[in-house]
N, CA, C and O atoms as a Maestro MAE file, in Angstrom:
{
 s_m_m2io_version
 :::
 2.0.0
}

f_m_ct {
 s_m_title
 :::
 protein
 m_atom[332] {
  # First column is atom index #
  i_m_mmod_type
  r_m_x_coord
  r_m_y_coord
  r_m_z_coord
  i_m_residue_number
  s_m_chain_name
  s_m_pdb_residue_name
  s_m_pdb_atom_name
  i_m_atomic_number
  :::
  1 25 25.714 57.137 -3.604 1 A "MET " " N  " 7
  2 3 25.708 56.144 -4.659 1 A "MET " " CA " 6
  3 2 24.516 55.231 -4.453 1 A "MET " " C  " 6
  4 15 24.320 54.688 -3.366 1 A "MET " " O  " 8
  5 25 23.733 55.065 -5.480 2 A "ALA " " N  " 7
  6 3 22.571 54.193 -5.399 2 A "ALA " " CA " 6
  7 2 23.002 52.772 -5.710 2 A "ALA " " C  " 6
  8 15 23.576 52.497 -6.764 2 A "ALA " " O  " 8
  9 25 22.722 51.887 -4.791 3 A "VAL " " N  " 7
  10 3 23.019 50.480 -4.978 3 A "VAL " " CA " 6
  11 2 21.691 49.749 -4.982 3 A "VAL " " C  " 6
  12 15 20.865 49.948 -4.092 3 A "VAL " " O  " 8
  13 25 21.485 48.905 -5.982 4 A "LYS " " N  " 7
  14 3 20.235 48.176 -6.098 4 A "LYS " " CA " 6
  15 2 20.035 47.268 -4.897 4 A "LYS " " C  " 6
  16 15 20.995 46.772 -4.308 4 A "LYS " " O  " 8
  17 25 18.764 47.058 -4.540 5 A "LYS " " N  " 7
  18 3 18.449 46.238 -3.372 5 A "LYS " " CA " 6
  19 2 18.956 44.809 -3.498 5 A "LYS " " C  " 6
  20 15 19.312 44.195 -2.493 5 A "LYS " " O  " 8
  21 25 18.995 44.267 -4.715 6 A "GLU " " N  " 7
  22 3 19.400 42.878 -4.885 6 A "GLU " " CA " 6
  23 2 20.912 42.684 -4.871 6 A "GLU " " C  " 6
  24 15 21.393 41.565 -5.048 6 A "GLU " " O  " 8
  25 25 21.654 43.745 -4.667 7 A "THR " " N  " 7
  26 3 23.106 43.635 -4.611 7 A "THR " " CA " 6
  27 2 23.509 42.771 -3.424 7 A "THR " " C  " 6
  28 15 23.093 43.012 -2.291 7 A "THR " " O  " 8
  29 25 24.327 41.761 -3.705 8 A "LYS " " N  " 7
  30 3 24.817 40.894 -2.646 8 A "LYS " " CA " 6
  31 2 26.313 41.121 -2.511 8 A "LYS " " C  " 6
  32 15 27.073 40.928 -3.460 8 A "LYS " " O  " 8
  33 25 26.722 41.531 -1.321 9 A "ILE " " N  " 7
  34 3 28.128 41.833 -1.060 9 A "ILE " " CA " 6
  35 2 28.603 40.973 0.106 9 A "ILE " " C  " 6
  36 15 27.972 40.918 1.161 9 A "ILE " " O  " 8
  37 25 29.730 40.305 -0.116 10 A "ILE " " N  " 7
  38 3 30.366 39.522 0.948 10 A "ILE " " CA " 6
  39 2 31.813 39.988 1.049 10 A "ILE " " C  " 6
  40 15 32.524 40.058 0.046 10 A "ILE " " O  " 8
  41 25 32.237 40.303 2.253 11 A "VAL " " N  " 7
  42 3 33.632 40.651 2.517 11 A "VAL " " CA " 6
  43 2 34.227 39.524 3.353 11 A "VAL " " C  " 6
  44 15 33.762 39.247 4.459 11 A "VAL " " O  " 8
  45 25 35.252 38.880 2.820 12 A "TYR " " N  " 7
  46 3 35.965 37.834 3.541 12 A "TYR " " CA " 6
  47 2 37.233 38.462 4.107 12 A "TYR " " C  " 6
  48 15 38.001 39.093 3.381 12 A "TYR " " O  " 8
  49 25 37.445 38.286 5.396 13 A "GLY " " N  " 7
  50 3 38.623 38.882 6.002 13 A "GLY " " CA " 6
  51 2 38.947 38.281 7.351 13 A "GLY " " C  " 6
  52 15 38.379 37.271 7.767 13 A "GLY " " O  " 8
  53 25 39.879 38.938 8.019 14 A "THR " " N  " 7
  54 3 40.255 38.565 9.377 14 A "THR " " CA " 6
  55 2 40.364 39.846 10.203 14 A "THR " " C  " 6
  56 15 40.606 40.920 9.652 14 A "THR " " O  " 8
  57 25 40.187 39.739 11.505 15 A "PRO " " N  " 7
  58 3 40.218 40.946 12.342 15 A "PRO " " CA " 6
  59 2 41.587 41.606 12.445 15 A "PRO " " C  " 6
  60 15 41.673 42.774 12.824 15 A "PRO " " O  " 8
  61 25 42.655 40.889 12.116 16 A "THR " " N  " 7
  62 3 43.994 41.473 12.218 16 A "THR " " CA " 6
  63 2 44.503 42.038 10.888 16 A "THR " " C  " 6
  64 15 45.617 42.558 10.823 16 A "THR " " O  " 8
  65 25 43.705 41.941 9.847 17 A "CYS " " N  " 7
  66 3 44.090 42.416 8.515 17 A "CYS " " CA " 6
  67 2 43.690 43.881 8.365 17 A "CYS " " C  " 6
  68 15 42.498 44.187 8.345 17 A "CYS " " O  " 8
  69 25 44.658 44.795 8.260 18 A "PRO " " N  " 7
  70 3 44.316 46.218 8.158 18 A "PRO " " CA " 6
  71 2 43.515 46.556 6.893 18 A "PRO " " C  " 6
  72 15 42.674 47.454 6.918 18 A "PRO " " O  " 8
  73 25 43.771 45.844 5.792 19 A "TYR " " N  " 7
  74 3 43.033 46.123 4.563 19 A "TYR " " CA " 6
  75 2 41.599 45.605 4.632 19 A "TYR " " C  " 6
  76 15 40.705 46.150 3.984 19 A "TYR " " O  " 8
  77 25 41.385 44.562 5.411 20 A "CYS " " N  " 7
  78 3 40.027 44.064 5.641 20 A "CYS " " CA " 6
  79 2 39.226 45.106 6.420 20 A "CYS " " C  " 6
  80 15 38.066 45.372 6.108 20 A "CYS " " O  " 8
  81 25 39.852 45.684 7.422 21 A "ILE " " N  " 7
  82 3 39.208 46.726 8.223 21 A "ILE " " CA " 6
  83 2 38.888 47.929 7.347 21 A "ILE " " C  " 6
  84 15 37.795 48.488 7.443 21 A "ILE " " O  " 8
  85 25 39.824 48.336 6.495 22 A "LEU " " N  " 7
  86 3 39.586 49.461 5.589 22 A "LEU " " CA " 6
  87 2 38.449 49.164 4.620 22 A "LEU " " C  " 6
  88 15 37.627 50.039 4.346 22 A "LEU " " O  " 8
  89 25 38.393 47.949 4.101 23 A "ALA " " N  " 7
  90 3 37.325 47.572 3.169 23 A "ALA " " CA " 6
  91 2 35.963 47.660 3.857 23 A "ALA " " C  " 6
  92 15 35.009 48.193 3.291 23 A "ALA " " O  " 8
  93 25 35.881 47.139 5.063 24 A "LYS " " N  " 7
  94 3 34.621 47.211 5.818 24 A "LYS " " CA " 6
  95 2 34.232 48.663 6.070 24 A "LYS " " C  " 6
  96 15 33.078 49.040 5.868 24 A "LYS " " O  " 8
  97 25 35.177 49.471 6.506 25 A "GLN " " N  " 7
  98 3 34.892 50.878 6.787 25 A "GLN " " CA " 6
  99 2 34.466 51.619 5.526 25 A "GLN " " C  " 6
  100 15 33.581 52.473 5.579 25 A "GLN " " O  " 8
  101 25 35.077 51.305 4.411 26 A "TYR " " N  " 7
  102 3 34.743 51.950 3.148 26 A "TYR " " CA " 6
  103 2 33.294 51.639 2.754 26 A "TYR " " C  " 6
  104 15 32.541 52.536 2.375 26 A "TYR " " O  " 8
  105 25 32.916 50.367 2.847 27 A "LEU " " N  " 7
  106 3 31.546 49.979 2.509 27 A "LEU " " CA " 6
  107 2 30.543 50.557 3.508 27 A "LEU " " C  " 6
  108 15 29.458 50.991 3.120 27 A "LEU " " O  " 8
  109 25 30.901 50.564 4.776 28 A "GLU " " N  " 7
  110 3 30.022 51.178 5.783 28 A "GLU " " CA " 6
  111 2 29.833 52.655 5.496 28 A "GLU " " C  " 6
  112 15 28.729 53.177 5.651 28 A "GLU " " O  " 8
  113 25 30.896 53.341 5.077 29 A "GLY " " N  " 7
  114 3 30.822 54.758 4.739 29 A "GLY " " CA " 6
  115 2 29.917 55.019 3.545 29 A "GLY " " C  " 6
  116 15 29.325 56.092 3.431 29 A "GLY " " O  " 8
  117 25 29.810 54.035 2.653 30 A "LYS " " N  " 7
  118 3 28.930 54.141 1.496 30 A "LYS " " CA " 6
  119 2 27.503 53.718 1.837 30 A "LYS " " C  " 6
  120 15 26.602 53.787 1.001 30 A "LYS " " O  " 8
  121 25 27.318 53.280 3.082 31 A "LYS " " N  " 7
  122 3 26.012 52.866 3.598 31 A "LYS " " CA " 6
  123 2 25.397 51.726 2.779 31 A "LYS " " C  " 6
  124 15 24.200 51.719 2.492 31 A "LYS " " O  " 8
  125 25 26.249 50.767 2.413 32 A "VAL " " N  " 7
  126 3 25.743 49.574 1.738 32 A "VAL " " CA " 6
  127 2 25.801 48.400 2.711 32 A "VAL " " C  " 6
  128 15 26.700 48.305 3.547 32 A "VAL " " O  " 8
  129 25 24.837 47.526 2.581 33 A "LYS " " N  " 7
  130 3 24.795 46.350 3.447 33 A "LYS " " CA " 6
  131 2 25.692 45.281 2.852 33 A "LYS " " C  " 6
  132 15 25.758 45.099 1.637 33 A "LYS " " O  " 8
  133 25 26.380 44.578 3.741 34 A "PHE " " N  " 7
  134 3 27.244 43.489 3.303 34 A "PHE " " CA " 6
  135 2 27.350 42.458 4.407 34 A "PHE " " C  " 6
  136 15 27.135 42.744 5.585 34 A "PHE " " O  " 8
  137 25 27.687 41.251 3.988 35 A "GLU " " N  " 7
  138 3 27.958 40.168 4.935 35 A "GLU " " CA " 6
  139 2 29.456 40.148 5.168 35 A "GLU " " C  " 6
  140 15 30.235 40.154 4.215 35 A "GLU " " O  " 8
  141 25 29.860 40.124 6.413 36 A "TYR " " N  " 7
  142 3 31.281 40.008 6.731 36 A "TYR " " CA " 6
  143 2 31.551 38.592 7.204 36 A "TYR " " C  " 6
  144 15 30.912 38.114 8.142 36 A "TYR " " O  " 8
  145 25 32.487 37.924 6.565 37 A "VAL " " N  " 7
  146 3 32.870 36.566 6.947 37 A "VAL " " CA " 6
  147 2 34.244 36.649 7.603 37 A "VAL " " C  " 6
  148 15 35.248 36.911 6.940 37 A "VAL " " O  " 8
  149 25 34.272 36.425 8.903 38 A "ASP " " N  " 7
  150 3 35.522 36.429 9.669 38 A "ASP " " CA " 6
  151 2 36.143 35.046 9.542 38 A "ASP " " C  " 6
  152 15 35.708 34.097 10.194 38 A "ASP " " O  " 8
  153 25 37.152 34.942 8.707 39 A "LEU " " N  " 7
  154 3 37.761 33.641 8.431 39 A "LEU " " CA " 6
  155 2 38.554 33.090 9.605 39 A "LEU " " C  " 6
  156 15 38.908 31.911 9.612 39 A "LEU " " O  " 8
  157 25 38.838 33.926 10.600 40 A "SER " " N  " 7
  158 3 39.510 33.403 11.794 40 A "SER " " CA " 6
  159 2 38.533 32.596 12.642 40 A "SER " " C  " 6
  160 15 38.943 31.767 13.455 40 A "SER " " O  " 8
  161 25 37.249 32.842 12.451 41 A "VAL " " N  " 7
  162 3 36.202 32.114 13.182 41 A "VAL " " CA " 6
  163 2 35.531 31.084 12.270 41 A "VAL " " C  " 6
  164 15 35.282 29.948 12.673 41 A "VAL " " O  " 8
  165 25 35.247 31.499 11.048 42 A "GLN " " N  " 7
  166 3 34.544 30.638 10.094 42 A "GLN " " CA " 6
  167 2 35.556 30.017 9.121 42 A "GLN " " C  " 6
  168 15 35.514 30.252 7.914 42 A "GLN " " O  " 8
  169 25 36.455 29.226 9.685 43 A "LYS " " N  " 7
  170 3 37.552 28.647 8.906 43 A "LYS " " CA " 6
  171 2 37.067 27.786 7.746 43 A "LYS " " C  " 6
  172 15 37.749 27.682 6.727 43 A "LYS " " O  " 8
  173 25 35.912 27.175 7.886 44 A "ASP " " N  " 7
  174 3 35.373 26.325 6.826 44 A "ASP " " CA " 6
  175 2 35.044 27.125 5.563 44 A "ASP " " C  " 6
  176 15 34.919 26.543 4.485 44 A "ASP " " O  " 8
  177 25 34.903 28.435 5.677 45 A "ARG " " N  " 7
  178 3 34.554 29.265 4.520 45 A "ARG " " CA " 6
  179 2 35.773 29.721 3.718 45 A "ARG " " C  " 6
  180 15 35.636 30.403 2.703 45 A "ARG " " O  " 8
  181 25 36.970 29.338 4.183 46 A "VAL " " N  " 7
  182 3 38.181 29.642 3.419 46 A "VAL " " CA " 6
  183 2 38.080 29.017 2.028 46 A "VAL " " C  " 6
  184 15 38.572 29.582 1.051 46 A "VAL " " O  " 8
  185 25 37.446 27.858 1.944 47 A "PHE " " N  " 7
  186 3 37.310 27.182 0.656 47 A "PHE " " CA " 6
  187 2 36.502 28.019 -0.333 47 A "PHE " " C  " 6
  188 15 36.694 27.904 -1.544 47 A "PHE " " O  " 8
  189 25 35.600 28.859 0.175 48 A "GLU " " N  " 7
  190 3 34.827 29.745 -0.695 48 A "GLU " " CA " 6
  191 2 35.743 30.747 -1.400 48 A "GLU " " C  " 6
  192 15 35.619 30.967 -2.605 48 A "GLU " " O  " 8
  193 25 36.661 31.351 -0.643 49 A "ILE " " N  " 7
  194 3 37.514 32.357 -1.295 49 A "ILE " " CA " 6
  195 2 38.523 31.703 -2.233 49 A "ILE " " C  " 6
  196 15 38.926 32.305 -3.229 49 A "ILE " " O  " 8
  197 25 38.930 30.485 -1.924 50 A "ILE " " N  " 7
  198 3 39.823 29.777 -2.842 50 A "ILE " " CA " 6
  199 2 39.090 29.502 -4.152 50 A "ILE " " C  " 6
  200 15 39.646 29.700 -5.232 50 A "ILE " " O  " 8
  201 25 37.847 29.046 -4.054 51 A "ALA " " N  " 7
  202 3 37.057 28.760 -5.251 51 A "ALA " " CA " 6
  203 2 36.778 30.035 -6.045 51 A "ALA " " C  " 6
  204 15 36.783 30.014 -7.276 51 A "ALA " " O  " 8
  205 25 36.535 31.147 -5.345 52 A "LYS " " N  " 7
  206 3 36.184 32.400 -6.010 52 A "LYS " " CA " 6
  207 2 37.391 33.140 -6.568 52 A "LYS " " C  " 6
  208 15 37.322 33.717 -7.653 52 A "LYS " " O  " 8
  209 25 38.497 33.124 -5.826 53 A "SER " " N  " 7
  210 3 39.635 33.970 -6.207 53 A "SER " " CA " 6
  211 2 40.895 33.197 -6.583 53 A "SER " " C  " 6
  212 15 41.814 33.756 -7.181 53 A "SER " " O  " 8
  213 25 40.939 31.915 -6.233 54 A "GLY " " N  " 7
  214 3 42.138 31.133 -6.514 54 A "GLY " " CA " 6
  215 2 43.258 31.348 -5.516 54 A "GLY " " C  " 6
  216 15 44.385 30.906 -5.741 54 A "GLY " " O  " 8
  217 25 42.961 32.024 -4.414 55 A "GLN " " N  " 7
  218 3 43.998 32.283 -3.410 55 A "GLN " " CA " 6
  219 2 43.388 32.335 -2.015 55 A "GLN " " C  " 6
  220 15 42.170 32.267 -1.848 55 A "GLN " " O  " 8
  221 25 44.262 32.458 -1.015 56 A "THR " " N  " 7
  222 3 43.794 32.517 0.368 56 A "THR " " CA " 6
  223 2 44.019 33.877 1.007 56 A "THR " " C  " 6
  224 15 43.662 34.068 2.169 56 A "THR " " O  " 8
  225 25 44.599 34.827 0.285 57 A "GLY " " N  " 7
  226 3 44.840 36.163 0.839 57 A "GLY " " CA " 6
  227 2 43.536 36.923 1.031 57 A "GLY " " C  " 6
  228 15 42.566 36.700 0.307 57 A "GLY " " O  " 8
  229 25 43.520 37.813 2.000 58 A "VAL " " N  " 7
  230 3 42.347 38.625 2.289 58 A "VAL " " CA " 6
  231 2 42.723 40.099 2.263 58 A "VAL " " C  " 6
  232 15 43.896 40.429 2.434 58 A "VAL " " O  " 8
  233 25 41.776 40.983 2.058 59 A "PRO " " N  " 7
  234 3 40.354 40.700 1.874 59 A "PRO " " CA " 6
  235 2 40.035 40.227 0.453 59 A "PRO " " C  " 6
  236 15 40.725 40.551 -0.514 59 A "PRO " " O  " 8
  237 25 38.973 39.458 0.381 60 A "VAL " " N  " 7
  238 3 38.344 39.125 -0.880 60 A "VAL " " CA " 6
  239 2 36.934 39.671 -0.767 60 A "VAL " " C  " 6
  240 15 36.214 39.380 0.188 60 A "VAL " " O  " 8
  241 25 36.550 40.466 -1.756 61 A "ILE " " N  " 7
  242 3 35.229 41.097 -1.740 61 A "ILE " " CA " 6
  243 2 34.453 40.572 -2.938 61 A "ILE " " C  " 6
  244 15 34.920 40.633 -4.075 61 A "ILE " " O  " 8
  245 25 33.273 40.062 -2.665 62 A "ASP " " N  " 7
  246 3 32.397 39.516 -3.696 62 A "ASP " " CA " 6
  247 2 31.187 40.446 -3.813 62 A "ASP " " C  " 6
  248 15 30.365 40.523 -2.900 62 A "ASP " " O  " 8
  249 25 31.088 41.147 -4.937 63 A "ILE " " N  " 7
  250 3 29.945 42.027 -5.180 63 A "ILE " " CA " 6
  251 2 29.200 41.456 -6.377 63 A "ILE " " C  " 6
  252 15 29.624 41.612 -7.522 63 A "ILE " " O  " 8
  253 25 28.089 40.794 -6.097 64 A "ASN " " N  " 7
  254 3 27.298 40.138 -7.151 64 A "ASN " " CA " 6
  255 2 28.165 39.239 -8.035 64 A "ASN " " C  " 6
  256 15 28.074 39.286 -9.262 64 A "ASN " " O  " 8
  257 25 28.997 38.428 -7.403 65 A "SER " " N  " 7
  258 3 29.901 37.478 -8.064 65 A "SER " " CA " 6
  259 2 31.058 38.144 -8.805 65 A "SER " " C  " 6
  260 15 31.798 37.469 -9.522 65 A "SER " " O  " 8
  261 25 31.222 39.425 -8.645 66 A "ARG " " N  " 7
  262 3 32.403 40.118 -9.171 66 A "ARG " " CA " 6
  263 2 33.435 40.118 -8.043 66 A "ARG " " C  " 6
  264 15 33.203 40.710 -6.989 66 A "ARG " " O  " 8
  265 25 34.556 39.464 -8.260 67 A "ILE " " N  " 7
  266 3 35.538 39.243 -7.201 67 A "ILE " " CA " 6
  267 2 36.605 40.325 -7.233 67 A "ILE " " C  " 6
  268 15 37.211 40.599 -8.268 67 A "ILE " " O  " 8
  269 25 36.817 40.927 -6.078 68 A "ILE " " N  " 7
  270 3 37.854 41.938 -5.908 68 A "ILE " " CA " 6
  271 2 38.827 41.402 -4.868 68 A "ILE " " C  " 6
  272 15 38.440 41.058 -3.751 68 A "ILE " " O  " 8
  273 25 40.088 41.339 -5.251 69 A "ILE " " N  " 7
  274 3 41.119 40.838 -4.347 69 A "ILE " " CA " 6
  275 2 41.844 42.034 -3.767 69 A "ILE " " C  " 6
  276 15 42.374 42.867 -4.501 69 A "ILE " " O  " 8
  277 25 41.866 42.115 -2.449 70 A "GLY " " N  " 7
  278 3 42.490 43.250 -1.782 70 A "GLY " " CA " 6
  279 2 41.520 44.415 -1.661 70 A "GLY " " C  " 6
  280 15 40.380 44.347 -2.122 70 A "GLY " " O  " 8
  281 25 41.991 45.482 -1.035 71 A "PHE " " N  " 7
  282 3 41.177 46.681 -0.853 71 A "PHE " " CA " 6
  283 2 41.462 47.626 -2.010 71 A "PHE " " C  " 6
  284 15 42.482 48.315 -2.026 71 A "PHE " " O  " 8
  285 25 40.556 47.652 -2.971 72 A "ASP " " N  " 7
  286 3 40.711 48.450 -4.179 72 A "ASP " " CA " 6
  287 2 39.471 49.328 -4.336 72 A "ASP " " C  " 6
  288 15 38.449 48.883 -4.858 72 A "ASP " " O  " 8
  289 25 39.568 50.576 -3.881 73 A "ARG " " N  " 7
  290 3 38.410 51.490 -3.913 73 A "ARG " " CA " 6
  291 2 37.795 51.604 -5.306 73 A "ARG " " C  " 6
  292 15 36.576 51.536 -5.460 73 A "ARG " " O  " 8
  293 25 38.640 51.775 -6.314 74 A "ASP " " N  " 7
  294 3 38.131 51.951 -7.671 74 A "ASP " " CA " 6
  295 2 37.351 50.730 -8.136 74 A "ASP " " C  " 6
  296 15 36.274 50.862 -8.719 74 A "ASP " " O  " 8
  297 25 37.892 49.543 -7.880 75 A "ALA " " N  " 7
  298 3 37.214 48.305 -8.291 75 A "ALA " " CA " 6
  299 2 35.900 48.135 -7.523 75 A "ALA " " C  " 6
  300 15 34.907 47.676 -8.087 75 A "ALA " " O  " 8
  301 25 35.891 48.502 -6.249 76 A "ILE " " N  " 7
  302 3 34.655 48.439 -5.450 76 A "ILE " " CA " 6
  303 2 33.611 49.378 -6.046 76 A "ILE " " C  " 6
  304 15 32.456 48.992 -6.228 76 A "ILE " " O  " 8
  305 25 34.013 50.602 -6.347 77 A "ASP " " N  " 7
  306 3 33.077 51.575 -6.909 77 A "ASP " " CA " 6
  307 2 32.514 51.122 -8.246 77 A "ASP " " C  " 6
  308 15 31.319 51.271 -8.502 77 A "ASP " " O  " 8
  309 25 33.369 50.571 -9.101 78 A "VAL " " N  " 7
  310 3 32.912 50.084 -10.402 78 A "VAL " " CA " 6
  311 2 31.932 48.922 -10.217 78 A "VAL " " C  " 6
  312 15 30.903 48.865 -10.890 78 A "VAL " " O  " 8
  313 25 32.248 48.001 -9.313 79 A "ALA " " N  " 7
  314 3 31.364 46.869 -9.063 79 A "ALA " " CA " 6
  315 2 30.020 47.331 -8.498 79 A "ALA " " C  " 6
  316 15 28.973 46.817 -8.891 79 A "ALA " " O  " 8
  317 25 30.047 48.288 -7.586 80 A "LEU " " N  " 7
  318 3 28.808 48.798 -7.010 80 A "LEU " " CA " 6
  319 2 27.983 49.535 -8.061 80 A "LEU " " C  " 6
  320 15 26.757 49.425 -8.075 80 A "LEU " " O  " 8
  321 25 28.634 50.273 -8.924 81 A "ALA " " N  " 7
  322 3 27.915 51.024 -9.972 81 A "ALA " " CA " 6
  323 2 27.269 50.074 -10.976 81 A "ALA " " C  " 6
  324 15 26.230 50.384 -11.559 81 A "ALA " " O  " 8
  325 25 27.895 48.913 -11.171 82 A "GLY " " N  " 7
  326 3 27.347 47.944 -12.106 82 A "GLY " " CA " 6
  327 2 26.361 46.987 -11.483 82 A "GLY " " C  " 6
  328 15 25.802 46.132 -12.171 82 A "GLY " " O  " 8
  329 25 26.140 47.119 -10.187 83 A "SER " " N  " 7
  330 3 25.244 46.160 -9.511 83 A "SER " " CA " 6
  331 2 23.798 46.565 -9.627 83 A "SER " " C  " 6
  332 15 22.919 45.870 -9.116 83 A "SER " " O  " 8
  :::
 }
 m_bond[331] {
  # First column is bond index #
  i_m_from
  i_m_to
  i_m_order
  :::
  1 1 2 1
  2 2 3 1
  3 3 4 2
  4 3 5 1
  5 5 6 1
  6 6 7 1
  7 7 8 2
  8 7 9 1
  9 9 10 1
  10 10 11 1
  11 11 12 2
  12 11 13 1
  13 13 14 1
  14 14 15 1
  15 15 16 2
  16 15 17 1
  17 17 18 1
  18 18 19 1
  19 19 20 2
  20 19 21 1
  21 21 22 1
  22 22 23 1
  23 23 24 2
  24 23 25 1
  25 25 26 1
  26 26 27 1
  27 27 28 2
  28 27 29 1
  29 29 30 1
  30 30 31 1
  31 31 32 2
  32 31 33 1
  33 33 34 1
  34 34 35 1
  35 35 36 2
  36 35 37 1
  37 37 38 1
  38 38 39 1
  39 39 40 2
  40 39 41 1
  41 41 42 1
  42 42 43 1
  43 43 44 2
  44 43 45 1
  45 45 46 1
  46 46 47 1
  47 47 48 2
  48 47 49 1
  49 49 50 1
  50 50 51 1
  51 51 52 2
  52 51 53 1
  53 53 54 1
  54 54 55 1
  55 55 56 2
  56 55 57 1
  57 57 58 1
  58 58 59 1
  59 59 60 2
  60 59 61 1
  61 61 62 1
  62 62 63 1
  63 63 64 2
  64 63 65 1
  65 65 66 1
  66 66 67 1
  67 67 68 2
  68 67 69 1
  69 69 70 1
  70 70 71 1
  71 71 72 2
  72 71 73 1
  73 73 74 1
  74 74 75 1
  75 75 76 2
  76 75 77 1
  77 77 78 1
  78 78 79 1
  79 79 80 2
  80 79 81 1
  81 81 82 1
  82 82 83 1
  83 83 84 2
  84 83 85 1
  85 85 86 1
  86 86 87 1
  87 87 88 2
  88 87 89 1
  89 89 90 1
  90 90 91 1
  91 91 92 2
  92 91 93 1
  93 93 94 1
  94 94 95 1
  95 95 96 2
  96 95 97 1
  97 97 98 1
  98 98 99 1
  99 99 100 2
  100 99 101 1
  101 101 102 1
  102 102 103 1
  103 103 104 2
  104 103 105 1
  105 105 106 1
  106 106 107 1
  107 107 108 2
  108 107 109 1
  109 109 110 1
  110 110 111 1
  111 111 112 2
  112 111 113 1
  113 113 114 1
  114 114 115 1
  115 115 116 2
  116 115 117 1
  117 117 118 1
  118 118 119 1
  119 119 120 2
  120 119 121 1
  121 121 122 1
  122 122 123 1
  123 123 124 2
  124 123 125 1
  125 125 126 1
  126 126 127 1
  127 127 128 2
  128 127 129 1
  129 129 130 1
  130 130 131 1
  131 131 132 2
  132 131 133 1
  133 133 134 1
  134 134 135 1
  135 135 136 2
  136 135 137 1
  137 137 138 1
  138 138 139 1
  139 139 140 2
  140 139 141 1
  141 141 142 1
  142 142 143 1
  143 143 144 2
  144 143 145 1
  145 145 146 1
  146 146 147 1
  147 147 148 2
  148 147 149 1
  149 149 150 1
  150 150 151 1
  151 151 152 2
  152 151 153 1
  153 153 154 1
  154 154 155 1
  155 155 156 2
  156 155 157 1
  157 157 158 1
  158 158 159 1
  159 159 160 2
  160 159 161 1
  161 161 162 1
  162 162 163 1
  163 163 164 2
  164 163 165 1
  165 165 166 1
  166 166 167 1
  167 167 168 2
  168 167 169 1
  169 169 170 1
  170 170 171 1
  171 171 172 2
  172 171 173 1
  173 173 174 1
  174 174 175 1
  175 175 176 2
  176 175 177 1
  177 177 178 1
  178 178 179 1
  179 179 180 2
  180 179 181 1
  181 181 182 1
  182 182 183 1
  183 183 184 2
  184 183 185 1
  185 185 186 1
  186 186 187 1
  187 187 188 2
  188 187 189 1
  189 189 190 1
  190 190 191 1
  191 191 192 2
  192 191 193 1
  193 193 194 1
  194 194 195 1
  195 195 196 2
  196 195 197 1
  197 197 198 1
  198 198 199 1
  199 199 200 2
  200 199 201 1
  201 201 202 1
  202 202 203 1
  203 203 204 2
  204 203 205 1
  205 205 206 1
  206 206 207 1
  207 207 208 2
  208 207 209 1
  209 209 210 1
  210 210 211 1
  211 211 212 2
  212 211 213 1
  213 213 214 1
  214 214 215 1
  215 215 216 2
  216 215 217 1
  217 217 218 1
  218 218 219 1
  219 219 220 2
  220 219 221 1
  221 221 222 1
  222 222 223 1
  223 223 224 2
  224 223 225 1
  225 225 226 1
  226 226 227 1
  227 227 228 2
  228 227 229 1
  229 229 230 1
  230 230 231 1
  231 231 232 2
  232 231 233 1
  233 233 234 1
  234 234 235 1
  235 235 236 2
  236 235 237 1
  237 237 238 1
  238 238 239 1
  239 239 240 2
  240 239 241 1
  241 241 242 1
  242 242 243 1
  243 243 244 2
  244 243 245 1
  245 245 246 1
  246 246 247 1
  247 247 248 2
  248 247 249 1
  249 249 250 1
  250 250 251 1
  251 251 252 2
  252 251 253 1
  253 253 254 1
  254 254 255 1
  255 255 256 2
  256 255 257 1
  257 257 258 1
  258 258 259 1
  259 259 260 2
  260 259 261 1
  261 261 262 1
  262 262 263 1
  263 263 264 2
  264 263 265 1
  265 265 266 1
  266 266 267 1
  267 267 268 2
  268 267 269 1
  269 269 270 1
  270 270 271 1
  271 271 272 2
  272 271 273 1
  273 273 274 1
  274 274 275 1
  275 275 276 2
  276 275 277 1
  277 277 278 1
  278 278 279 1
  279 279 280 2
  280 279 281 1
  281 281 282 1
  282 282 283 1
  283 283 284 2
  284 283 285 1
  285 285 286 1
  286 286 287 1
  287 287 288 2
  288 287 289 1
  289 289 290 1
  290 290 291 1
  291 291 292 2
  292 291 293 1
  293 293 294 1
  294 294 295 1
  295 295 296 2
  296 295 297 1
  297 297 298 1
  298 298 299 1
  299 299 300 2
  300 299 301 1
  301 301 302 1
  302 302 303 1
  303 303 304 2
  304 303 305 1
  305 305 306 1
  306 306 307 1
  307 307 308 2
  308 307 309 1
  309 309 310 1
  310 310 311 1
  311 311 312 2
  312 311 313 1
  313 313 314 1
  314 314 315 1
  315 315 316 2
  316 315 317 1
  317 317 318 1
  318 318 319 1
  319 319 320 2
  320 319 321 1
  321 321 322 1
  322 322 323 1
  323 323 324 2
  324 323 325 1
  325 325 326 1
  326 326 327 1
  327 327 328 2
  328 327 329 1
  329 329 330 1
  330 330 331 1
  331 331 332 2
  :::
 }
}
C-alpha cells in the first residue's frame, strides 16, 4: 500500500492494552511510519485523545486528523488509502 510521505500517524496507547499492541503491529506490518504515544508514561497527552475522540479509551489512532477509536483494520486501511 502506498502511503504519501506527508501522512501523519499517531497511535495513542498503553503497553498493557492488547489492541494497542495489535494496532502497532498492524501498522508496522504495513511498513508505515507512526508516532507511538505511551500514555502510561506521557500522561499529559491524555488530554489530546480526549480532545480528538471525546473519550479516554485506547487505542486511539490519528491518521491525518482522521480519528479511529479502537483497533479497526478496515478503518485504518480506508484512512491510509485516503492519506
